[in-house]
Each structure stands twice: as structure tokens, then as C-alpha cells.
N, C-alpha and C positions, 0 to 999 in steps of 0.2 A: 504494500500500500504506500503510495507516494506521499511525500510531505505536503501538507496543505499550504497553498500559496498565500502570501501576505495580502491583507485587505487595504493596507495603506502604502502609498507611494513614498519614495525616499524624501526626506526633508528638503534636499537640494534639487528636487526633480525639475523645477522650473529652470534652474541654471543649466541642468543637463539638456533640457529641451532646446535651449538657445544655442547649444553647440551644433545642433543639426546632425550629429553623428548617429546615423540610423542604426548601424550595427550595435553601437553601445546602448542605444535606447531600447532596441529589441532585447538585449541581454537582461535588462531590468526585469522583464516579464518572465524570465526563467524562474524568478522567485516571487514575483508579484502577480496577482490576478489581473487579467486584461481590463477588468472594471474596478481596479484598486483606486482608492480615493486620495486626494491631496488638495493643497491650497486652502484658503480661508473658507471657501464654500463647500469643501469636501466633495469636489467634483472629479469626474473621471478624466482620463488623459484626453479624450476627444473634445472636451470642453475648453482646454487650454488654448489660448490664442497662438502660442508658440508651437503647437503640435504640428510637425511637418505633414504635408499631405500624404507622403509615402508611408509614414508611420500610421496615420489614420486608416489608410486602406488596409494595411497589414493587420491592424488591431481588429477591424471589422471582420476580416477574413478568418481571424483567430477566434471570433465569437464575441467581440466587444459589443455592448448594447448601445445602440444609437439613441435609445429612449431613456437611458439611465439618468435619473434626476439628482440634483444636488440638494443642499439644505433648504433652498427656497423653491424646490420643485422645477428648477430650470433644467431642461435637456441641454446637451451640448449645442444644439442649434439655437436655443434661446440665448445661451451665454455669449456665443459668438455674434449673434445678430445684434445684440446690445452693444458690443464692444466696437471701438474704432480701429482695433489692431488686427485681430485674426480674421481670415476669410471664411466664408461659409460654402463656397462652391463645392468643395470636396464632400462635405456632409450631405448636401442636397443630392449630389450625384450618387452617393452611397445609399440613399433612400431615407434620409431623415424626414420625419413628418413635419411638413411646413405648416400644418394646422393644429399641431399639438397644443392642447389647452391645459396642460398639467401644472404650469407655473403660476405663482401668485400674480405675476405680471400679466398673464393671459397667454396669447399665442406668440410665436417668434416675431410676427409683425408688430405686436404690442411691444416686444423687447426692442425692436428697431426704432419704434416710435419714441421710446423713452430717451433715446439719444438723437432723435431726428436724423437717423442714418439713411439718407436717400438711396445710396447705392445698394445697400443690403435689402432695403424695402423693395427696390425695383427687382432684384433677383428673386426674392421670395414670391412676389406677385407673378413673375414670369414662370414660376414653377408651381403655380396653382394655389398660392395662399389666398384665402378669402379676405376681402378688403374690409368687411364690416362685422367680424366676430366681436363678441363682447367679453370683457374680463369679469372678475368677480364683483366689480363695482358697477357693472352695466355699461362700461365705456368701450367704444370702438377704438381701434388704434389711433384714428385721427382725433377723436375727442380726448383721448389720454395724452396725446402729444400736445394739444392746445392747452389742456389744463395744467400740465406739469412743466411747461417751458418757462425759462427765466429770460430776463432782458438780454443776457449774453447769448441766448440761443435763438433769438429771432431770425438771424441770418440763415440758420439751418432750417428753422421751422417753416418758413415761407415756401421753399422749394419742396419740402417734404409734404406739406399740405397740398400743394399743386399736383404732385405725383399721385397722391391717394384720391383726390377729387377726379382726376382724369381717368383713374382706374375704376371709378364708379362709386366712391364713398358718398354716402348720403349726408347732406347738411341738415343739422337739427337746430332748433332754437337754443339748445344748451351750448352748442358750439359757438353761436353768435355771442352768447353771454361770456364765454371763455375769451373770445377775441376782444370784447369790450374791456374785460379785466386786464388782459395783456396791455391794452392801450393805456388804461388808467395807471397801471404800474410803471410803464415806460415813461409816461409824461411826468409822473412824480419824480422820477430819478433822472430825467433827461439832462438837467443842468449839471449833474455830477457824474454823468456817464463818460466813459473813455472817449476823449475827443477824437481819437483816431478812428473810432468805430461808430460814433453816434449817427453819422449820416447814413451809413450802410444799414444800421439797425432800424433807423427811422424809415428808410425806403422799404425794408422788409415788412415793417408794420403796416405801411401803406398798402403793400401788396396783399397782406392778410385781410385788411379792411375790404379790399376789392373782391377777393376770392369769396368772402363770406357775406358780402353785401351789408357791411356794417358802416354806419355813419362815423367817419373819423372823429376821434375826440379832439377837442380844442387843445392846443399846446398850452402847457402850464406857464403862467407868467408870475414868478415869485414876487413878493412884496419888495419894494426898493429900499425899505428900512428908513424912509424919510416921510412918505405920505401918511396922512391920518389913516388909522385903522378903523373901519366901520363894521359893526356887527350887522349881518344880513338879518332880515326878519325871519321868524320861525321859532321852532323849539330850540332849547339850548343844545340838544344833541346835534341838530343840523348846523347850528352856529359853530360848535366845536369842530365838526368835520370841515366846514368852510374855512375856519381859521387855520386848521391843520394844513389844508391845501395851500393857503396863502402864505403862511409864516414859517412853516417847518421845513428845513432843508432835507435832502435825501439822506444825509449822514451828518453826524456831529451836532453841536449846539446851534441854536438859532442866533440870528444876528441881533435880535431885540429881546428884551425881557418879556414882552407880550408873547412872542413866539416861543420862548423857553417855558413859560408856565403851561402853555398848551402842549408843548412837546413832552414835558415831564409827566403831565397828567396822562397823556396817551401811552408813553413808555411804561409807566407804572401799571396802568390798567392792562396792557398787553402781557406784562410779565406775570401779574397776579391772577388775572382772569383767564388769560390765554395759555399760560405755561404752568400755572399752579405754584409759581414762585420758585421753580427749580433752579433758575439762574440768578436768584437774588444774591446780591453782594453788597459790600459796604458802600459802593458807589450809588446804589439805589437809595440807600438811606440818606446819603448826602444830597441826592436829587430831591427827595421829599423835604429835607430841611430847607433847601434853596427855594422850592415852591412856596413853602410857608412864609419864608422871609420876604419873598417878592410880593406876596399879597398884602403886606403891610407897608409897601413903598408907594411913591407917587400919590395918587388918590386912592387911599387904602379902602379895603372893605370895611363895613360896619363892625364895631367891636364884637357884636354877637357872632358875626360870621367868622371873624378872626379866631375867636375862642373855639368855635366849632371846627375850624380848619386845624387848630392845634390838636384837638382831640383825634381828628381823623389821621393826622400825621403820626401820632403815637401808635395808633392801631395799624397803619400801613407799614410802619417799621417792624411790626410784629407779624407781617405778612398776612394781614387781614385788613379790615377797614373798607369804607365805602368809596370805591374808585369812581363811581358815577358822580357822587357829590363832589369829589375832588375836581373832576372835570368841569362840573357846573360852576363851582366857585372860581375856577380859572377863567371861564368865559365871562363871568360877572366882573371880575377884576379888569379884564381887557376892555369891557364895555365902559368902565369908568376911566380908562386911560387910553384914549384914541391916539395920542401923540407918541410916536415910537420912542422907546427908551433903549439906548444902546446897552447890550449885554457885555459885562466885563468878563474877566477870567473866571472860570469855574473850578470847583474843587473836586470834580468827578470826571471820569473819562468815558462815560457812556453817552 
């Protein structure tokens, strides 16, 4: 009875793959199973980007499973479809299922969508990949690409969307909403975006607007830190959102005290209400102290409101407290102080 083969690949397996020495690589499987696992995802050799085509063909001939899944349910075709490095041609030629829906991400086309990989998506479609399967969240590859893209990915997203639409992908109201969100996010960060890429990203966004028949969002015009700051009519929540758009930069502190009290109230709410306070640090406490101090400057809030703000600040520093009321008091103070007040140096780095 022969000795059982190892289920785990050597720790330096990726380095050995990069050598391209087929004979040496085949020798590894004298002691390792052809479906032995390795890497952070505990994947088989076929899933590694560096796996040479010759080795892949040999492994499959030796019985390697093209449908073997890793920790997240990714087949080798899923893994390589998502990556920008390894090719997928050999896996498709060997018979990998282009419509496998075993992974948490969905199908291999969903995997390609997660990185907006046009070339791999084109190859998958050419080999029979369905254009509109849904993942476990009910999203098609196109919808998933639109929802998950960042500003830096807009240049890749536009041609990816164009490819899938030409392949017959259906446009839904949800997709239009995703494009509107992309536009809103980009416009908020436009002023701080990489100046070497901002025009290309803006052009890509315009292309997406056209592809999905979405009315382009107006370009954001930040406050000049000199003109009077006027509260728009409406609920304080709407006023806070409008002041955020007007006064808060895409990163770092605001130019004015008015912008900073709005920014602080938003950042604290996002951390406590959105993240449960998991990233809370001393800097957040310093921000709360600064917010409270600012409310007593210029035309200060009424004493009763300042006392209330002090109690809220104590609770917030304990990672609780009424973040909504914090924001409401910030809006009230800005309303009392329409003339911009320049923000000095801050004691926090958030």
C-alpha cells in the first residue's frame, strides 16, 4: 500500500511556480496530491496565476479537479478571472465551467466584474458565459460591477459596462441608481482626485451616464471660504447634508470652523452609527472636544444648548450619545454664524 500523498503544497510553492521549471514542478506531485492546497485561500495549483499552462494541462490529465473550490468557494476559473495577472485561456480550453455559481462572488463573470476585467469578461462570454446570472445578493455581473466600483476604477468600469451591454445585459432601475451614486461620489472627491487622472475618470463617468441614460450630476462647487454661508430651507437633516456638500473637503479638515463642526458631527456619526465605534481612537475624542469648543465661539448657542452639547460630548467619548442631536446642534451653530471663520491648527489627525 503506497504512502498517502500530502494535502498541502510546499510553503514556497508560489516561488517555485515562478521559476517555470516544469520538471521540478511535476516532481512536487510525487509526494503531493494533484489537488493539494496552498496560499492564503487554500487553493489548488490550477488557481495560481503563476501556474504554467503546460503544468495545468498535465495536472488535469493526472486527474486534477477543475471545479475544486477554495475557502470562498472560488474555482480556479473564478480566481483567475478576478485577477489581473494569470490567464484563463488554458482553463477554459480544458473544460472549466464558465457558468459555475459555486463562489460567494457568483459566476466567473461576476469575478471578472469585481475587477472590471474587460479582456477576461470578453473571453468568458465568447465561451458561453451567461451575461445576466445573479449572485447570492441578486446582482448580475454588470450590477455588481457598478455597485462595487470606486472612483479609481471608473476608467475600467466604462468599457466593461459597454462590453456587457453589447452582449445583451439588461439595464435595470437599480443600475441607474448605482451610476447616480458613482457620480455623487466622484463629484464629492473631484477636487482632491489625482490631477493626472481626473479628466480621464470624468470622461469615463460621462460615458456611464450615456450608457445608462442617467442625467449627469452637476459638478460640485466647494465653498470659497469667504462668502456668507446660508442655510437652505428644510429639515435640519437636509441642511446638514447640504452643508456637508458645500463645506466639507474630500479629505482632511475643513477650511472654516463652520465646515469643521459639520465634518466632525458627520465623522463621529459614521464611526459610531456606521462602524459601531470599532475604529474609535483618541483623535475622535479630540474631535468631539473641538466640536464642543467651537459651539461656544462666534455667536454661540444658547447656554441651555451648550450645556446639552457638553452632556452629549461626554456620552460620545464613551462611544454612545446622540449623534443626531450632535449634528442638529452643529447646523444650528452654523445658522447663527453665516460669516466664514477660518479654521486654525487642529489637535487631531482625522
